C-alpha positions in Angstrom: 104.9 93.3 91.7 102.3 90.7 92.3 99.7 90.5 95.4 98.7 87.7 97.5 94.9 86.7 96.4 94.0 86.2 99.8 94.8 89.4 101.9 96.5 91.6 99.0 100.3 91.8 100.7 102.7 93.0 98.4 105.1 89.4 97.4 108.2 89.2 95.5 108.0 88.2 92.1 108.8 84.1 92.8 107.4 83.8 96.1 105.1 80.8 96.5 103.7 81.3 99.9 102.2 84.7 101.1 104.9 85.9 104.2 101.4 87.4 106.0 99.0 85.0 105.7 100.6 81.7 104.4 98.3 81.3 101.5 100.1 79.7 98.7 100.5 81.4 95.6 100.0 80.8 92.1 103.2 79.9 90.0 105.3 83.0 88.5 103.8 83.3 85.1 100.7 81.6 85.3 97.6 84.0 85.9 95.6 84.1 89.1 92.4 82.0 89.0 89.4 84.2 88.4 87.3 84.9 91.1 84.3 82.2 91.7 81.2 83.7 90.7 78.6 85.0 93.0 76.2 82.1 94.7 73.2 82.3 93.2 70.4 82.0 95.7 67.3 81.8 93.7 64.9 79.2 94.3 65.0 75.6 92.2 62.3 75.1 89.3 60.8 73.1 91.3 60.1 74.8 94.2 58.8 78.2 92.4 56.4 75.9 90.5 55.2 74.7 93.6 55.0 78.4 94.4 53.1 79.3 91.6 50.1 77.9 93.0 50.5 78.7 96.6 48.3 81.7 96.5 46.0 80.3 93.4 46.1 82.7 90.8 47.9 85.7 93.0 51.6 83.8 93.1 50.9 82.6 89.4 50.5 86.0 88.0 54.2 87.0 90.1 56.1 84.3 88.6 54.8 84.7 85.4 56.2 88.3 85.5 59.4 87.6 87.0 60.6 84.3 85.8 61.5 83.6 82.1 62.6 79.6 82.7 60.1 78.1 80.6 59.0 75.3 83.9 58.2 77.8 85.9 56.2 80.2 83.3 53.8 77.3 82.2 52.9 76.5 85.6 52.5 80.5 86.1 50.4 80.8 83.4 48.3 77.9 84.3 47.8 78.6 87.8 46.7 82.0 86.2 44.2 80.3 83.9 43.3 77.5 85.9 42.6 79.7 89.2 42.0 82.9 87.8 38.9 81.2 85.8 37.8 79.5 88.9 37.4 82.7 90.9 35.5 84.5 88.4 33.1 81.1 88.4 33.0 81.8 91.9 32.0 85.4 91.8 29.4 85.1 88.9 28.1 82.3 91.3 28.0 84.0 94.3 26.4 87.2 92.1 23.7 85.1 90.8 22.5 83.1 93.7 23.3 85.7 96.1 26.2 85.0 98.0 29.5 87.3 98.5 30.9 89.5 101.2 27.4 91.3 101.3 25.7 88.0 102.0 23.0 88.6 105.0 21.0 85.2 104.8 19.9 85.5 101.0 17.7 83.3 99.3 19.8 80.6 98.5 20.6 79.4 101.8 20.9 75.7 101.2 19.8 75.6 97.8 21.4 75.2 94.0 23.9 77.8 94.7 24.9 76.4 98.0 25.7 73.0 96.4 27.3 74.7 93.3 29.6 76.7 95.3 30.6 74.4 97.4 31.1 71.8 94.2 33.5 74.4 92.7 35.2 74.9 96.0 35.6 71.1 96.5 37.3 70.9 92.7 39.2 73.8 93.5 40.9 72.5 96.8 41.7 69.3 95.0 43.0 70.6 91.9 45.3 72.8 93.8 46.8 70.2 95.6 47.6 68.1 92.9 49.3 70.6 91.0 51.2 72.0 93.6 52.4 68.2 94.4 52.7 67.4 90.6 54.6 70.8 89.9 57.2 69.9 93.0 57.7 66.7 91.5 59.1 68.4 88.1 56.1 67.2 86.3 54.2 69.3 83.7 50.7 68.3 84.7 48.2 69.8 82.3 44.9 70.7 83.7 42.7 69.7 80.8 41.5 72.8 79.2 43.7 75.4 81.0 46.6 73.5 80.4 46.6 74.3 76.8 45.7 78.2 76.8 49.0 77.7 79.6 51.1 76.5 76.9 50.1 79.3 74.6 50.9 81.9 77.3 54.1 80.5 78.1 55.2 79.8 75.0 55.7 76.2 75.0 
């Protein structure tokens, strides 16, 4: 015995409309249309690629582990390599020149250490903005050295 596709009420075999809800029923002998697939609420590739850069290498690591789309995976790997590398460079420079969370006015207050850390910080900021904008535009923008390493990590 057929049932209404909307409310589940039992129908006569030749019913064209449901007597309970009024919904049109498929013709007799015609199988009911399959239910529509669930709507996916996932992120678009551009948005996911942008988010790979938002928290520097941290979101790059997250998206590298959870997203398998090649475009997103490339940007996640590039975020890991680029901003992970810059983070390590900043840590090493801070240790060499006496800066860091333990900073109490070390011996290189306004010297070369401050200039180098400022330059690395400025380069990081500009690169961060450029990478986010280009990823959101859907461009596979490659940072000169890190882009090649990222392609190898992402599997092209």
